[in-house]
N, C-alpha and C positions, 0 to 999 in steps of 0.2 A: 504494500500500500504506500502510495506517494505521500510524503509529508507536505502539509500546507504551509509549513514555517520556513520555506526556503525562498530566497530572493536572488535574482540574477545579479552578479557583481560585475560591473563594467571594468574592463582592463584600462590601464593607464597608457598602453601602447596599442594603437588600432591595427587592424588587418591591413589597411591601406598604407600605413607607415612601415609596416614590416615588408610589404611588397616593394615599396619604394627603396628600402635599404637593400633588399636582395636583388632588385632590378629585374624581377620577373613576376608574372602573374602566379597566383596560387590556385590550385584546382585538383580535382580527382580524375584520374584515369582509371575507369572501371572496366577491367578485363573480365568478360564473361564467356563461357563456352563449356563444352563437355569436359569431363575428366580426360586428360591425355591430349587435349587440343593444343596445348603449348602456352597456356596463360602465364604460369609462373616463369617459364623460360623467357618469354618475351618481356614480361614486366621487369625481370632482373637485368636482361640485356639492355633494355631502354634506360633503366635506372643507372647502369654503368655509364651510358652515353651522356645522360644528364649530369652525372657527377663530374665527368670529364669536361663538361661545358660550364662547370661552376654553378649548376642549378641545384638548389637545395631540395632534395627529394627523399622519399622513404617508401619501401615496399611493405604492404600488409598482405601476407599470404595466408590462404585458407587453413592449411595444416598447422602453420606456426601459431596462428591466433587461437586455434583450438587446443593448443598446449597450455595456454594461460588464460587470457581473458574469457574465452568461451569453452573452457574445459568441462563446464557443467552441462553442456548441451549435447543432445544426441542428433539423430538425422531424421526425425519425424518432420512432417511439414511444418508443424508449429515451432519446433526447435530450429529448423532452417530459417524460418522467418525472423526469429529472435536473433539468430546469428548475424543475419544481414542488417537488421535494425541497429544492433550494437556497433557493427563495423561502420555503418553510415554515420553514427554519432562520433566515432573516433576519427573517421576521415574528415568530418566537418571541423574538428579541433585542429587537425593538421593544416587544413586550408586556412583557418583563422590565424595559425602561427606563421603563415606566409610561405608554406612549402607546397611542393607538388607531391601528392600521395598516389601511389600506384597500387591498386587492389586486385588481387588474383583470386577470384571466387567463382565457383560454378554459378552461383546465384540463379537457380533455374526458373524462378517465377517472375514474370513481368511486373506484377504488382509490387514486389519487394524492391526491384531495381528502381521503379518509379518513386517509391517511398523515399529512397536515398536521394534521387534526383531532386525531389521536392524539399529536402532538408537544406539544399544549397541554393545559391543564387543562379540565375539563368546561364551564366558563363563559367560555372565552376564544376560542372559534371560532364565528362566526356565518356560515353559508353563505347567500348571497343569490343565488338563481337569477334572472337577468335573462332572462325568458322572452319570446322573440320568434321568430316562424316563420321558417323558412329563406327562404321567398319574400320576406318583408318585409326580411330582412337583405340578401338579394341585390339588392333594389330600392334599398335605401339605399347599399350598397357604397361606404362613405366612402373607402376606400383603393384601390378598383379591383381588389381581390384576387379576388373571386368571378369576375369576368370573366376574369382571367388563369387561374384554376383551371379554369374551363369550357373555356378554349382550350388546356388542357394545359401552360401555361407554369409553373404551380406544382403540385408534387406533394404528396401527404399533407396536403391542405387539409381542415380539419374541416368536416363537413357535405356535402362533395362526394365525396372519395374516402377520407376517414378519418372514423370515427364520432365522434359527440358523445353521451355517456351522460348523460342528464338526471338531475339530483339526485332521489332518491326521497323524502327527508324534509328539505328545506332549512328552516332557521329562517324564512326570508323568501322570498316569491316576488314579483317585481316584473314586472308585465305592461307591458313598455316599448312594446309595439305599441299599447296602448290608453291608457296613462297618460302625462301630461306629465312632464317632468323634475322639476318642482316637486312634483307629486303623489307621485311615486316617492320623492323625498328626504324628504318629510314622513312618508310611510308608514314608512320605515326609522327616521327620527328618533323617531317616536312609539313604535315597538317598543323602542328603546333606553331611552327615558324610562320606559316601563312596566316594563322589566326592572330599572330603577334602576341602569343602567350609567353614566348621565350625571348 
């Protein structure tokens, strides 16, 4: 139950002042796609490029967050929704701090991704659909999860017995089945330069 005795405390340094000092916009790059599509790989490769360009950035990865902040959550639809809600709130704090935050989460439900988008201002949420066929993701199966899901060892696995709702109008689509990591990173980076975010 939420306490009624809390009041928002305004910071002495504003988001705009932090952006001015860092000399770049702050925003969320929301990587979504099936397990094995390449979200974490791309997020980390892009983060390295941003770091090399002196852009203040940080990666929030699905598995890593579930080791700490969200370790009390399972994989039911309700828990998945809460997982994304919490990440959205954390990402919003990063944006307020003047950083670029890259998030790599399956985030299978459109409603949940929209919830995060609506937490932020209109130019602070960039949805990146890492598009890769289920068959290719199963072929890659970097963590052996598809095999376990097919064998019934994992329940509520996205793409097998739980749905993945494809983004309808993502800002960026990365065809990870066809493009190299380098090509994908450059595609995203050029989008950000064209939008004058960097």
